[in-house]
N, C-alpha and C positions, 0 to 999 in steps of 0.2 A: 325955591324952585323944587318941584317934585320930580324924582327920577324913579324908573322901575325897570327891572330886568326879568324877562320871562324865558320859558323853555329851558330852564336849568333846574337842578335838584333843589336849589335854595333861591327864593325870590326876596329881594331886599327893597325897601322904600325909604328914601331919604327923609329924615325927620324935620328938615328945614322947610319953612314956608307954611302958610295956613292951608288947611285941607277942608274942603266942604264935606258935608255928609254924603253927598252923592259919590264924590271921588273915593271916599273910604269904602263904600260898598263895592265899587268897581275893583279897587285894589284887593279887597278881601276875596272877591271872586277869582281874580287872577292868581292870588296866592293859593287858593284851593285847587285850581287847575294844575299848578306846578307840583303840588304834593301827589296828585293822581299819576302824573307822568313818571315820577320817581318810583312809585310802588309797582307800576307795571313793568318797568325795566328790571326790577329785582326778582321777578318771578322766574324759577328754574325751568329750563326747557329739557324734555326727555331725550336721551341718546338713542339713535335709531339702531345701533349695533355695529359690530366689526364685520366688514365684508369678507367672506371666506368662500372657498370652494368645497363642495361636499362630494363624497363618493360612497355609494352604498356597498358595504362589505358583502362579498359573494362567497359562497362555499366553493372550495378548491380541493381537488384530489391531490394528495401528496404522499410520498413514500416515507415510512418510518425507517431511517437509515442510521448506521454508525460507521464511521471511518476508522480503519486500523492501519498501522504500518505493517506491511507484509513483504515477503521475499519471493522473487521469481526464481524458479529452478527448472532446468531443462532435463527431460527424460532422455534426450538424445545427446548428452554430453558425457564423454568418457575422460576420467582423470587418469593420466598415465603415470604409473609408479613402477620402478624397477623390481624385478623378481630376484635380483642378485645384488651383491654389494661390490663396489669397486670404484675406480676413478674414470671419469668421463674423458674419452680421448678424442671424440669427434661429435659435432652436432650437424646434422644434414639439412635441417629445415630452419625457417625463420617464422616468427609470429605472423599469423595472417595467411600463411601458405595453405593452399587447398591440397589435400592428400587423399589417396585412395587406400583401400584396405591392403595392409602389408607393406606400405611404404616405409622404408627405414627412417627413423627419427633421430636416434642417437646411438653411439657406440661406447660401450663400457669396456675398459681394458680386459681382454680375455686371456692374457698371457698365462696366468696361473692355472686357469681352467684348461687351457690347451695342453699344458704340461701334464695335468692330471689325466686327461683323455689319452695322451700319448703313452703314459705309463700304464694305464689300464689296457690299452691295445697291445702293448708289448707283453704284458702278463697273459693276455688272452692267447697270443701266439704261442707262448710257452705251454699253456694248458692244452692247447690244441695238439701240440707235439706229444704231450703226455698221453692224451687220448689215443693218438695213433700208435704209440708204443704199447699201450694197454691192449689195444685191439690185436696187434701182432702176437703179443704174448698169449692172448686168449685163443687165437687160432692155432698157434703151435701146440699149446697144451691140449687143446681139443683133439688134435691129430694123435698126439701121444696117448691120450686117454682112450681113444678109439682102438688103438693097437694094444692096449692093456699095459703100457709102459709106466704110466703115472696113475696115481690114485684119483678117485672122484673128488676127494677133498682138495687136492691141488687144482683140479678143474674149477671147483666152486670158488676158490680163492682168486683165481685169475678172472673169473666172471665178476666177482665183487670189486676187484681193482678197476676193471673196465667201467663198471657202473659208477664208481666214485669219481673217476676221472671225467666222465661225461657230465656228471652232476656239477662238478666244480667248473667245468667249461661253460655250462649253461648259466650258472650264477654269475660268472665273470662277464659273460655276454650281456646279461641284464644290467650289470653295473656300468659297462661301457656305453650301453644305450642311454642310461640315465645321465651319465656325464656328458654325452653328446647333446642331449636335450638341454641340459643346464648350460652348455656352451652356446646354444642357440639364443638363450635369454640375454646374453651380453650385447646383442644387437637389438635395440628397442624399436619395435615396428608399430605402425598405426593399427589399432584393432578394428577400425571402421573408417569409412570415408567421411570427410568433414574438413573443418577449418582449424588450423593449429592455433591454440591460444597463447597466453603468455608463457615464456620460457624463463623461469627464475634461476636456472642453473647455468654454469659456464664450463667451458673445457678446462679440465684440471680439478674440478670439484669432486670430492668423494661422496658417493651417494649410498644410501641404505634402502632397505625394503620400504621404509616409511617416507622417503623423499618424493615430493611431487615434482615430476620432470616438466610436464606441460598438460594441456587438455586438448582434446579433439572434439569440437562442437559441430553437430549437424543441425543446421537451421530447421526449426519445426515447432511443434507444440510445446508450450511452456506450462508449468504448474505454479499457481500462486499459493504460497503457504501463509495462511492467516491464523494468528494466535488470538483466540477469543477468550476473554475473561470467563472464569468458571461460573460466575454469577449469571451469565447470559447463555450458558451452554444448554439449559433445558429448552430454549427457544430455537435452537438449531435444528434444521430439517434438511434432508437430502433434496437436491434440486432447488434450494433456495437461491434467489438471484444474487449475484456478486458482480460489482462493477469495478473496473480499474480506471482511476481518474488521475489527472496530473495535478500540479500544485494549485492552479487557479480553479480546479474542480471540474474541468472539462473531461468528458467521457473519452477514454482511449479504447477500451475493450469491455465486452460483457461476457458473462459465463454463469454457470450454476454450480453449487456445491456438489462435488462428486465423492468426497470422503470426509468423514467425521471421526476423529480418533476416539476410541473407547476409553482412553486413559487421560488423566490430567497430568500435565508436566509438574513435577514436584517442586521445581525451583521457581517457576513463574506463575504457577496456579492458573494455567491457561489450557485451552483445548485446541489442538491442531485441526484446522479445516483446510481442505485442498479444493481447488477448482482449476480445470483445464482452460488455458488461454491460447487461442490461435494467434500465432506470432505473425500477423499480417503486416504490422507496422514495426519493422525491424529497427528503425531509427530511435524509437521510444522505448521499446521493450528488449531487455537483454538479460542473459543468464546471470543469476546472483544479484540482481538489481533490487534495491529497496524501493517500494512503491506504496501508494495509498490504495487500499482495497475497501470498497464500500459495500457492506452487507445490508441488503434490503430485507427488513424483518416483516414488512407488510405494507398495505395501502390504507389510508384513512382520509376522511373528509374534515376540512377545517376552513374557517374564513381566512382571507388574505387581505392585507392592506398595503398601500404603497410605502416604499422605504422613506419617502419624504414626509410622510405623516407621522413617523415614529421618531421620538426623541429618547435620548438615553442619559440617565443620571447615575453615575457609578455603574453598577451591574444591573440596574433596573430600567426597563423600557416603559415608555408612556406614549399615549395618543389621546387626542381630544375627540369626543363624540358629541354631535349636536342632538340634544333631546328636547322634545316639546314640553314647555312649561307655561301654563296659562295662555295657550295660543301663540306663544313665542318660542323661538329656538334659542336654547342656552347651551353654551359649551361646558362640558364636564370632562375632566381629565381622568383617564383610567390607566391603571397599571397593567402591563401586558406580560405574558410569557410567550416568547416567540420561538419558532422552530427554524427550519432552513429557509434560504432565499430561493424563490422561483422567479427568475427574470429580475424585475425591479420591485417585487413584492415580498413581504414577509408573510410566512405562514404563522397565524396566531393560534397558539395552543390554548390560551386562556385570556380572558379580559374583554373580548369582543365576540359577538355572535353574528351570524349571517343576518343581513337586513339593517344593521346599525349604520347610521349616517356618520361616516368618518370625515373629519375635517382634514383636508389635504393641503391647504394653503393658508397663509396668514396666521399660523400657529404661534409665531414669535410675538404677536401682539395680544395673545389671549391669556386670560387667567381663569381659574375655575369659577364658573357661574356667570361669565360674561355673556351678554346677549350677542347673537350673531345673525348676519343677513346672508343668505345664500346668493352667490354670484354665478353667472353662467348657467 
């Protein structure tokens, strides 16, 4: 009995039983047909490409900026330091109090100075009595000299004694005035209206001329102190824009450079730059605060690409660009040099030019040279 199996890669015919010539021809034809089916199934089929989304890189205006750590300082803040030495006996205010000009802040023990003033005043009274006596003597001798009883020399001596006594009295009066002014310094008063700052001293502390007692701050304009490295100093110009930004990079205040130091700090090799900041947002800007100051060097044009289109390996950034190759789009990976972020886009300083077709989706399935098919 003859058996045959078709529609498979290999066709078999049982060797048992007699075969006629006609049957062999038929079997040969079927066997030939099986071989053709196997050859067709082994032919490779071309890949249509990875589906991706494309976005044309467009030119974007961006600022060439550098962020520096800066300090805010107030031109309306007074540091209170004593003009005399002594022990604090009383503190009249608390931190945060609002005071007006002349409001007493602290009292330094004036006992020693009061004793000095009392001694000078007593000595002044004694000198005043000496002057009165010298005047009487001069009038008496003047009368006698007019009558010819005493010589002119004695009259001149009396006049000289009176002049000396009056000069000593005037000198002593000046000393008394000076000591009274010094006594006035033992009561520390506010030099201006404002808000009392921190009070680091306590009653009983001994203070000197270099001791900081407190501060009196008047809310108003602040100045930002920016220390720019000397390498970039030649690019500094008056009225150059400066921005104050918070940690996430959000803008707090804007200003322009109002001062550029003519000297370089020898210790830090930086140049001091100042800009006035209007303190409208008192909750975010305070005196002596460290902040981020952004110096805007200029404005430039450059392409931008979405953040999702950019990958990073180590410190190098990459993106895929679809390029036409023999009538088909092929993905090619490019190394990028990126700048700041504007919204959800990177500013590309090098690696992509305006008009390039940037692949923004499906990049995880791509390799360099892979064919791509635009979607959407």
